[in-house]
C-alpha positions as CSV (number, residue, x, y, z in Angstrom):
1,M,0.0,0.0,0.0
2,N,1.1,3.6,-0.5
3,E,2.5,5.7,2.2
4,H,0.0,7.9,3.9
5,V,0.8,11.6,3.2
6,Q,0.3,13.7,6.3
7,T,0.5,17.4,7.2
8,A,2.5,18.7,10.2
9,T,-0.7,18.6,12.3
10,T,-2.1,15.4,13.8
11,E,-5.5,16.1,12.1
12,P,-5.7,13.9,8.9
13,L,-6.2,15.8,5.7
14,F,-9.1,13.6,4.7
15,N,-11.4,12.2,7.3
16,P,-14.7,12.0,5.4
17,L,-17.0,10.4,8.1
18,S,-16.0,12.8,10.9
19,P,-19.0,15.0,12.0
20,D,-17.1,18.2,11.3
21,F,-16.2,17.0,7.7
22,I,-19.8,16.0,7.0
23,R,-21.1,19.3,8.3
24,D,-18.7,21.3,6.1
25,P,-16.1,19.5,3.9
26,Y,-15.0,22.6,2.0
27,P,-12.2,23.9,4.3
28,S,-10.6,20.4,4.1
29,Y,-10.9,20.5,0.3
30,E,-9.2,23.9,0.2
31,R,-6.3,22.5,2.4
32,L,-5.9,19.5,0.1
33,R,-5.9,21.6,-3.1
34,A,-3.3,23.9,-1.6
35,T,-1.0,21.4,0.2
36,D,-1.4,17.9,-1.3
37,P,-3.6,17.9,-4.4
38,M,-3.0,14.2,-5.1
39,H,-3.2,13.0,-1.5
40,V,-2.9,9.4,-0.6
41,T,-5.4,8.1,2.0
42,P,-4.6,5.5,4.7
43,F,-6.3,2.9,2.5
44,G,-3.8,3.7,-0.3
45,M,-6.2,5.5,-2.6
46,F,-5.2,8.7,-4.5
47,L,-7.4,11.7,-3.9
48,A,-7.7,14.2,-6.9
49,S,-8.9,17.4,-5.3
50,R,-8.2,19.9,-8.2
51,H,-10.5,20.3,-11.2
52,A,-7.7,19.5,-13.7
53,E,-6.9,16.0,-12.4
54,A,-10.5,15.1,-11.5
55,S,-11.9,16.0,-14.9
56,L,-9.1,14.2,-16.7
57,V,-9.6,11.0,-14.8
58,L,-13.4,11.0,-15.5
59,R,-12.8,11.2,-19.2
60,D,-9.5,9.3,-19.8
61,K,-9.8,5.8,-21.2
62,R,-6.8,4.7,-19.1
63,F,-9.1,4.7,-16.1
64,G,-12.0,2.4,-15.5
65,K,-14.2,0.9,-12.8
66,D,-12.7,-2.6,-12.3
67,F,-15.3,-3.1,-9.5
68,V,-14.6,-6.7,-8.5
69,D,-10.9,-6.4,-8.3
70,R,-11.1,-3.1,-6.4
71,T,-13.6,-4.5,-3.9
72,V,-11.7,-7.8,-3.3
73,R,-8.5,-5.7,-2.6
74,R,-10.4,-3.7,0.0
75,Y,-12.4,-6.5,1.7
76,G,-10.6,-9.8,0.9
77,P,-11.3,-12.7,-1.5
78,K,-14.7,-13.8,0.0
79,V,-16.4,-10.4,-0.3
80,M,-18.1,-11.2,-3.6
81,E,-20.2,-13.8,-1.8
82,E,-22.0,-11.0,0.0
83,P,-25.3,-10.4,-1.9
84,V,-25.1,-6.6,-1.9
85,F,-21.6,-6.7,-3.6
86,R,-22.8,-9.4,-6.0
87,S,-25.6,-7.1,-7.0
88,M,-23.5,-4.0,-7.3
89,R,-21.0,-5.8,-9.6
90,H,-23.8,-5.8,-12.2
91,W,-24.7,-2.0,-11.9
92,M,-23.9,-0.2,-15.1
93,L,-22.3,2.4,-12.9
94,Q,-19.7,-0.1,-11.9
95,Q,-19.1,-1.6,-15.3
96,D,-16.5,-1.0,-18.0
97,P,-17.0,-1.5,-21.7
98,P,-18.3,-3.6,-23.4
99,D,-20.8,-4.5,-20.7
100,H,-21.3,-0.9,-19.7
101,T,-22.0,0.1,-23.3
102,R,-24.6,-2.7,-23.7
103,L,-26.4,-2.0,-20.4
104,R,-26.4,1.8,-20.8
105,G,-27.7,1.4,-24.4
106,L,-30.8,-0.4,-23.0
107,V,-31.9,2.5,-20.8
108,V,-30.6,5.6,-22.5
109,K,-33.8,6.0,-24.6
110,A,-35.8,6.7,-21.5
111,F,-33.6,9.7,-20.7
112,T,-33.4,11.5,-24.1
113,A,-33.7,15.3,-24.0
114,R,-37.1,15.1,-25.7
115,R,-38.6,12.5,-23.3
116,V,-37.3,14.4,-20.3
117,E,-38.7,17.8,-21.6
118,D,-42.1,16.1,-22.1
119,M,-42.2,15.3,-18.3
120,R,-42.4,19.0,-17.3
121,P,-46.2,19.1,-16.9
122,R,-46.2,15.9,-14.8
123,I,-43.4,17.3,-12.6
124,Q,-45.3,20.6,-12.1
125,Q,-48.4,18.6,-11.3
126,I,-46.7,16.6,-8.6
127,V,-45.0,19.7,-7.0
128,D,-48.4,21.5,-6.9
129,E,-50.2,18.5,-5.5
130,T,-47.5,18.1,-2.8
131,L,-47.8,21.8,-1.8
132,D,-51.6,21.7,-1.9
133,A,-51.6,18.9,0.7
134,I,-49.4,20.8,3.2
135,V,-49.8,24.5,2.5
136,G,-52.5,24.9,5.2
137,R,-50.3,23.4,7.9
138,G,-47.8,26.3,8.2
139,H,-44.8,23.9,8.6
140,M,-43.1,21.0,7.0
141,D,-39.9,19.0,6.7
142,L,-38.6,20.2,3.3
143,I,-36.8,16.9,2.8
144,E,-39.4,14.3,3.7
145,D,-42.6,16.2,2.9
146,F,-41.4,18.0,-0.3
147,A,-38.0,17.2,-1.8
148,F,-38.3,13.4,-1.4
149,R,-41.8,12.9,-2.9
150,L,-41.2,14.5,-6.3
151,P,-38.3,12.4,-7.6
152,V,-39.6,9.2,-6.0
153,T,-42.9,9.7,-7.8
154,I,-41.2,10.4,-11.1
155,I,-38.9,7.4,-10.9
156,C,-41.9,5.2,-9.9
157,D,-43.7,6.6,-13.0
158,M,-40.7,5.8,-15.2
159,L,-40.3,2.3,-13.8
160,G,-44.0,1.5,-14.0
161,I,-44.4,1.0,-10.3
162,P,-48.2,0.8,-9.6
163,E,-49.8,3.6,-7.6
164,D,-50.9,1.3,-4.8
165,H,-47.3,0.1,-4.3
166,R,-45.8,3.5,-3.8
167,E,-46.5,4.2,-0.2
168,T,-43.7,1.8,0.8
169,F,-41.3,3.8,-1.3
170,Y,-42.4,7.1,0.1
171,K,-41.7,5.7,3.6
172,S,-38.5,3.8,2.7
173,S,-35.3,4.6,4.6
174,R,-32.5,6.6,3.0
175,D,-29.6,4.8,4.6
176,G,-28.0,3.1,1.5
177,G,-25.5,5.9,0.9
178,R,-22.8,4.3,3.1
179,L,-22.2,1.7,0.3
180,L,-20.6,4.3,-1.8
181,D,-18.3,5.9,0.8
182,P,-14.5,5.4,0.5
183,V,-14.3,4.0,4.1
184,P,-14.9,0.2,4.3
185,L,-18.2,-1.0,5.7
186,S,-18.3,-2.8,9.0
187,P,-19.7,-6.4,9.1
188,A,-22.9,-5.0,10.7
189,E,-23.2,-2.5,7.9
190,I,-22.7,-5.2,5.2
191,E,-25.4,-7.3,6.9
192,Q,-27.8,-4.3,6.9
193,A,-27.0,-3.6,3.2
194,N,-27.6,-7.3,2.3
195,A,-31.0,-7.2,4.0
196,G,-32.0,-4.0,2.1
197,N,-30.8,-5.5,-1.1
198,T,-32.8,-8.7,-0.5
199,M,-36.0,-6.7,0.1
200,A,-35.5,-4.7,-3.0
201,Q,-34.8,-7.9,-5.1
202,M,-38.0,-9.5,-3.8
203,Y,-40.1,-6.5,-4.7
204,F,-38.7,-6.0,-8.2
205,Q,-39.0,-9.7,-9.0
206,Q,-42.7,-9.3,-8.4
207,L,-42.8,-6.2,-10.6
208,F,-41.0,-8.1,-13.4
209,E,-43.7,-10.8,-13.3
210,L,-46.4,-8.1,-13.4
211,R,-44.8,-6.4,-16.4
212,R,-44.4,-9.8,-18.2
213,R,-48.1,-10.3,-17.8
214,N,-49.2,-6.7,-18.3
215,P,-46.5,-4.8,-20.4
216,G,-46.6,-1.0,-20.1
217,D,-44.9,2.0,-21.7
218,D,-42.2,2.0,-19.0
219,L,-38.6,1.2,-18.4
220,T,-39.2,-2.0,-16.5
221,T,-41.2,-3.5,-19.4
222,Q,-38.4,-2.4,-21.7
223,L,-35.8,-4.1,-19.6
224,V,-37.9,-7.3,-19.0
225,Q,-38.2,-7.6,-22.8
226,A,-34.4,-7.2,-23.1
227,E,-34.0,-9.9,-20.5
228,E,-36.2,-12.3,-22.5
229,D,-33.9,-11.6,-25.5
230,G,-31.2,-13.3,-23.4
231,S,-28.2,-11.9,-25.4
232,K,-29.0,-8.4,-24.0
233,L,-29.6,-8.8,-20.3
234,S,-29.4,-11.5,-17.7
235,N,-31.8,-11.7,-14.7
236,E,-29.1,-10.6,-12.3
237,E,-28.3,-7.6,-14.5
238,L,-32.0,-6.7,-14.8
239,T,-32.6,-6.8,-11.0
240,A,-29.4,-5.0,-10.1
241,N,-29.9,-2.2,-12.6
242,I,-33.5,-1.6,-11.7
243,I,-32.4,-1.2,-8.1
244,L,-29.6,1.2,-9.2
245,L,-32.1,3.2,-11.4
246,F,-34.5,3.5,-8.5
247,G,-31.8,4.7,-6.1
248,A,-30.0,7.0,-8.4
249,G,-33.3,8.2,-9.9
250,H,-34.3,10.0,-6.7
251,E,-31.4,10.2,-4.1
252,T,-29.3,12.8,-5.8
253,T,-32.3,15.0,-6.7
254,V,-33.6,15.0,-3.1
255,N,-30.2,16.3,-2.1
256,L,-29.9,18.8,-4.9
257,I,-33.3,20.4,-3.8
258,G,-32.4,20.3,-0.1
259,N,-28.8,21.5,-0.4
260,G,-30.0,24.3,-2.9
261,L,-32.7,25.5,-0.5
262,L,-30.3,25.5,2.4
263,A,-27.7,27.5,0.4
264,L,-30.4,30.0,-0.6
265,H,-31.6,30.6,2.9
266,R,-28.1,31.0,4.2
267,N,-27.5,33.6,1.5
268,P,-30.5,35.9,1.8
269,D,-29.3,38.3,-0.9
270,Q,-29.3,35.4,-3.4
271,L,-32.7,34.2,-2.2
272,A,-34.1,37.7,-2.7
273,L,-32.6,37.9,-6.1
274,L,-34.1,34.6,-7.2
275,K,-37.6,35.6,-5.9
276,A,-37.3,38.9,-7.7
277,N,-36.1,37.2,-11.0
278,P,-37.4,33.6,-11.3
279,A,-35.9,33.4,-14.8
280,L,-32.5,32.9,-13.0
281,I,-33.6,29.5,-11.8
282,E,-31.7,27.4,-14.4
283,N,-28.4,29.2,-13.8
284,A,-29.2,29.0,-10.1
285,I,-29.5,25.2,-10.3
286,E,-26.0,24.9,-12.0
287,E,-24.6,27.1,-9.1
288,F,-26.3,24.9,-6.4
289,L,-24.7,21.9,-8.1
290,R,-21.3,23.6,-8.1
291,Y,-21.6,25.2,-4.6
292,D,-22.7,22.1,-2.6
293,S,-22.8,19.0,-4.8
294,S,-25.2,16.2,-3.9
295,V,-22.5,13.8,-5.1
296,Q,-19.1,14.6,-3.6
297,L,-16.9,11.9,-5.0
298,T,-16.6,9.3,-7.8
299,G,-13.8,6.8,-8.2
300,R,-11.8,5.1,-11.0
301,V,-9.1,2.6,-11.2
302,A,-5.9,2.9,-13.3
303,L,-6.1,0.3,-16.0
304,E,-2.4,0.8,-16.8
305,D,0.6,2.5,-15.1
306,I,0.1,6.3,-15.2
307,D,3.5,8.2,-15.2
308,D,2.3,11.5,-14.0
309,L,-1.1,12.7,-12.6
310,G,-0.7,15.9,-10.7
311,G,2.9,15.0,-10.0
312,K,2.2,11.4,-8.8
313,K,2.8,8.1,-10.4
314,I,-0.3,6.0,-10.4
315,P,0.5,2.2,-10.6
316,K,-1.9,0.0,-12.5
317,G,-4.8,-1.2,-10.3
318,E,-4.7,1.7,-7.9
319,S,-7.8,3.8,-7.2
320,V,-8.2,7.5,-7.9
321,L,-11.0,9.2,-6.1
322,C,-12.2,12.4,-7.8
323,L,-13.4,14.9,-5.2
324,L,-16.2,16.5,-7.2
325,G,-17.2,18.9,-4.5
326,S,-13.6,20.1,-4.2
327,A,-13.1,20.4,-8.0
328,N,-16.3,22.5,-8.2
329,R,-14.6,25.1,-5.9
330,D,-11.2,25.2,-7.6
331,S,-10.2,28.8,-8.1
332,A,-8.3,27.8,-11.3
333,V,-11.7,27.3,-12.9
334,Y,-13.8,29.7,-10.8
335,P,-11.5,32.6,-10.0
336,D,-14.2,34.9,-8.6
337,R,-14.7,33.8,-5.0
338,P,-15.5,30.1,-5.6
339,D,-16.6,29.7,-1.9
340,R,-19.5,32.2,-2.4
341,L,-22.9,31.3,-3.7
342,D,-23.7,33.5,-6.8
343,I,-26.7,32.5,-8.8
344,T,-25.7,34.9,-11.6
345,R,-22.2,33.3,-12.0
346,P,-21.3,32.9,-15.7
347,N,-20.0,29.7,-17.3
348,V,-20.9,27.3,-14.4
349,R,-20.1,23.7,-15.5
350,P,-20.1,21.6,-12.4
351,L,-18.6,18.1,-12.3
352,S,-21.4,17.0,-10.0
353,F,-22.9,14.6,-12.6
354,G,-19.5,13.0,-13.3
355,G,-18.1,12.8,-16.8
356,G,-17.0,10.6,-19.7
357,I,-18.9,7.4,-20.4
358,H,-20.4,7.4,-16.8
359,H,-21.9,10.9,-17.0
360,C,-25.2,10.7,-15.1
361,L,-28.0,9.5,-17.3
362,G,-30.6,11.4,-15.4
363,A,-28.7,14.7,-15.1
364,Q,-31.2,16.7,-17.2
365,L,-34.2,15.2,-15.4
366,A,-32.6,16.1,-12.0
367,R,-32.0,19.7,-13.2
368,I,-35.6,20.1,-14.4
369,E,-37.1,18.5,-11.2
370,A,-35.1,20.8,-9.0
371,A,-35.8,23.9,-11.0
372,I,-39.6,23.3,-11.0
373,A,-39.6,22.4,-7.3
374,I,-37.6,25.3,-6.0
375,E,-39.2,27.9,-8.3
376,T,-42.7,26.7,-7.4
377,L,-41.9,26.7,-3.6
378,L,-40.5,30.2,-3.7
379,R,-43.5,31.5,-5.7
380,R,-46.2,29.8,-3.6
381,L,-44.7,30.1,-0.1
382,P,-42.7,33.4,-0.4
383,D,-42.5,33.9,3.3
384,L,-41.2,30.4,4.0
385,R,-38.2,30.3,6.5
386,L,-36.0,27.6,7.7
387,D,-36.2,26.7,11.4
388,E,-32.5,25.5,11.6
389,A,-30.6,27.1,8.8
390,E,-27.4,27.5,10.8
391,N,-27.0,24.0,12.2
392,P,-29.1,21.6,10.2
393,E,-28.9,17.8,10.6
394,W,-26.8,16.2,7.8
395,R,-27.0,12.5,6.9
396,P,-23.9,10.6,8.1
397,T,-22.7,9.8,4.6
398,F,-20.0,11.5,2.6
399,V,-20.3,10.6,-1.1
400,L,-24.1,11.3,-1.2
401,R,-24.2,14.7,0.6
402,G,-27.6,15.7,1.9
403,L,-29.7,16.7,4.8
404,K,-31.6,14.3,7.1
405,K,-34.3,16.9,7.6
406,L,-34.9,20.6,7.0
407,P,-37.8,21.9,9.0
408,A,-39.5,25.0,7.7
409,S,-42.4,27.3,8.6
410,W,-44.5,30.0,6.9
């Protein structure tokens, strides 16, 4: 394993599950960019904290996912017997070509710009109905009562999940994020993840049977038909990728809406500006993505020896973790006060949706959902205020950065 690079202080440069880091990782990122931009963690992974290296790794074909080998190196030879890791190895997110190309090709049609644009009226309807149901109360949790329901409903629509099955999904826990963190899971956490994966598999197997009997105009029907044409999709791939699409289809959007609303209320000048000029919403969404990304990190493995990445040699098989949240605040790309929220900032191109062949399929859908949700909320509840803007409760995960709750009143 690589030597652990350390500063003169006893405080590690990168301690992603510490409460201080989860509350505000950005000072640590700034320290990394300034003092050790290709830092090596105690687990021997390289951390790319600057925009130049992170964006190169996302797009360079010399890097890939190599999920099985990477996971075995971290947990030992028996780890792929654990159901949750067996399922994850089939996620398109964890695949390299040609399997990645084949799997992504099966679902990409559901996320074309045209299809996503056509969802606007449905998204607006869900947001309005959600607000209609709570507007008389005078208070809500912006995460559970508002941000969560919209993307869950939309992904249920897309997957053809029947209306009478959805209550379970609205109440489902949001504790799967630890799976993606760069700190190994404990045996108890693996057991919990296995149990969650088993429950999801049981539900989706029932949904597949339903869609075999009653095909619909939805993504599940499309994938079930691809599974029946056995050259395109195995049953394991079908199940794993539906679970992935469900999770990815709502989790990051919930956090984009929550983190964006928190950032606005912590910056009252920007909140006032957006209320006065709602046409700024699309640029504001890009700035929310840049300012406090709902995905903080994505990883790749060197598929060959890399002679020089930010001054470091990367041996074949080593992992490089791209700190998206740090790259998004790199002054080399955003010279004008990158730590400040500015919804009028020009040329914002955040790395929050990744890049290269793994660029997020649902990026445009997430942007539209967040834009409609936030614009409608500000218009319909102009005097809404956050109850705990200064010290909100964050979820105890790092890669998926989001709030556990965000109480608000009006």
